[in-house]
C-alpha positions as CSV (number, residue, x, y, z in Angstrom):
1,X,120.1,123.1,119.0
2,X,118.6,126.3,117.7
3,X,114.8,126.8,117.4
4,X,114.7,126.6,113.6
5,X,116.7,123.3,113.6
6,X,114.5,121.9,116.4
7,X,111.4,122.6,114.3
8,X,113.0,121.0,111.2
9,X,113.9,117.9,113.1
10,X,110.3,117.7,114.6
11,X,108.8,118.1,111.1
12,X,111.0,115.4,109.7
13,X,110.0,113.0,112.5
14,X,106.3,113.8,111.8
15,X,106.9,113.1,108.1
16,X,108.6,109.8,108.9
17,X,105.7,108.7,111.1
18,X,103.2,109.2,108.3
19,X,103.8,106.4,105.8
20,X,101.5,107.7,103.1
21,X,103.2,111.1,103.0
22,X,106.6,109.5,103.1
23,X,105.9,107.1,100.3
24,X,104.3,109.8,98.1
25,X,106.5,112.8,98.8
26,X,109.9,111.4,99.7
27,X,109.5,107.7,98.9
28,X,112.9,107.1,97.3
29,X,114.7,108.6,100.3
30,X,112.9,106.3,102.7
31,X,113.0,103.3,100.4
32,X,116.8,103.5,100.4
33,X,116.9,103.7,104.2
34,X,114.5,100.8,104.7
35,X,114.8,98.3,101.9
36,X,112.9,95.0,102.4
37,X,114.7,91.9,103.3
38,X,113.3,90.0,100.3
39,X,111.2,90.8,97.3
40,X,110.1,93.9,95.4
41,X,106.7,95.4,94.6
42,X,107.2,94.2,91.0
43,X,108.5,90.8,92.0
44,X,107.2,89.8,95.5
45,X,109.2,87.2,97.4
46,X,106.1,84.9,97.8
47,X,102.4,84.8,98.6
48,X,100.2,84.3,101.7
49,X,96.6,83.3,101.9
50,X,94.2,81.1,99.9
51,X,91.8,82.7,97.4
52,X,88.4,81.9,99.0
53,X,85.3,81.1,96.9
54,X,83.3,83.3,99.3
55,X,84.5,86.4,101.2
56,X,83.7,85.0,104.7
57,X,84.0,81.5,106.1
58,X,81.2,79.7,107.9
59,X,82.7,80.5,111.4
60,X,82.7,84.2,110.5
61,X,79.1,84.1,109.2
62,X,78.0,82.2,112.4
63,X,79.7,84.8,114.6
64,X,78.2,87.8,112.8
65,X,75.1,89.6,114.1
66,X,72.2,87.9,112.4
67,X,74.8,85.9,110.4
68,X,75.5,89.0,108.3
69,X,79.1,90.2,108.6
70,X,80.1,93.6,107.2
71,X,80.7,93.7,103.5
72,X,83.9,92.2,102.3
73,X,85.6,91.7,98.9
74,X,88.2,89.1,98.0
75,X,91.4,90.9,97.0
76,X,95.1,90.3,96.5
77,X,97.4,93.1,97.6
78,X,101.2,93.4,97.4
79,X,103.2,94.9,100.2
80,X,105.8,94.5,103.0
81,X,104.8,92.6,106.1
82,X,105.3,95.0,108.9
83,X,104.9,95.4,112.6
84,X,101.9,97.9,112.5
85,X,102.8,99.4,115.9
86,X,106.5,100.2,115.2
87,X,105.6,101.5,111.7
88,X,103.0,103.9,113.0
89,X,105.0,105.0,116.1
90,X,108.6,105.1,114.6
91,X,108.3,104.7,110.8
92,X,110.4,101.5,111.0
93,X,110.2,98.7,108.5
94,X,112.4,96.8,106.1
95,X,115.4,94.4,106.6
96,X,117.0,96.5,109.3
97,X,113.8,96.3,111.4
98,X,113.1,92.6,110.8
99,X,114.4,91.3,114.1
100,X,112.5,93.9,116.1
101,X,109.3,93.3,114.0
102,X,109.5,89.6,114.6
103,X,109.9,90.1,118.4
104,X,106.9,92.6,118.5
105,X,104.7,90.3,116.3
106,X,105.6,87.3,118.5
107,X,104.4,89.3,121.5
108,X,101.0,90.1,120.0
109,X,101.5,93.4,118.2
110,X,99.3,93.9,115.1
111,X,100.5,92.7,111.7
112,X,100.4,95.2,108.8
113,X,100.9,95.3,105.0
114,X,102.7,98.4,103.7
115,X,101.7,99.0,100.1
116,X,103.9,100.8,97.6
117,X,101.8,103.9,97.8
118,X,102.5,104.1,101.5
119,X,99.1,103.0,102.7
120,X,98.9,100.3,105.4
121,X,96.4,97.5,105.9
122,X,95.8,95.5,109.1
123,X,96.3,91.8,108.4
124,X,94.3,89.2,110.4
125,X,93.2,85.6,110.2
126,X,89.7,85.4,108.6
127,X,88.4,82.3,110.3
128,X,86.6,83.8,113.3
129,X,86.3,80.9,115.8
130,X,89.7,79.4,115.1
131,X,91.3,82.8,115.3
132,X,89.5,83.5,118.6
133,X,90.5,80.1,120.0
134,X,94.2,80.3,119.0
135,X,93.9,77.6,116.3
136,X,95.5,79.5,113.4
137,X,99.0,79.8,112.2
138,X,98.9,83.0,110.1
139,X,100.8,85.0,112.8
140,X,103.6,82.4,112.6
141,X,103.7,82.9,108.8
142,X,103.7,86.7,109.1
143,X,106.5,86.6,111.6
144,X,108.6,84.4,109.3
145,X,108.1,86.9,106.5
146,X,108.4,90.2,108.4
147,X,110.2,92.7,106.3
148,X,109.5,90.9,103.0
149,X,107.3,92.1,100.2
150,X,104.6,89.5,99.5
151,X,101.3,89.1,97.7
152,X,98.6,88.6,100.3
153,X,95.1,87.4,99.4
154,X,92.1,87.7,101.6
155,X,88.8,89.4,102.3
156,X,89.2,93.2,102.3
157,X,87.1,95.2,104.8
158,X,87.0,98.9,105.4
159,X,85.2,100.7,108.3
160,X,85.5,104.4,108.9
161,X,88.8,104.6,107.0
162,X,90.3,101.6,108.8
163,X,91.4,98.9,106.3
164,X,91.9,95.2,107.0
165,X,92.6,92.1,105.0
166,X,91.4,88.9,106.5
167,X,93.5,86.0,105.3
168,X,92.3,82.4,105.0
169,X,94.2,79.1,104.9
170,X,96.0,79.1,108.2
171,X,93.8,77.0,110.5
172,X,95.6,74.1,112.2
173,X,94.2,70.8,111.0
């Protein structure tokens, strides 16, 4: 491979790894390569998460320093359930990546939500103590819906540019 082509391939790989750039600059190209297994941004395949009356549950308030968690706002966002690690490392998502994403999520990799604008949000269970103690089922629901576009409701938090959506309604009874 000549030097010019090597640089072009490297640049394309770098572009593919940055979801925001890919979605904004060459989104249709990547959307055709990685269509979701179900749903669209206009008509999601389903929904995850209960709409809470308060941003944080009692167990999160109890766990917070001086019972004051960081600011959070209840939001509903639409996006594809992704394996955060494979997306950031390889740019992979969609129906073709579903099996791999499910394996990675089953083995503890972080869960993400890929928005239409290319931004990604970390998805986590909101209930602090049940999450910590392995008493939640959100991961199972996310695994089941990997590669699908869904509406996800939870408490949004942002710290130093890192975005997370804490989802309620998945504590084992």
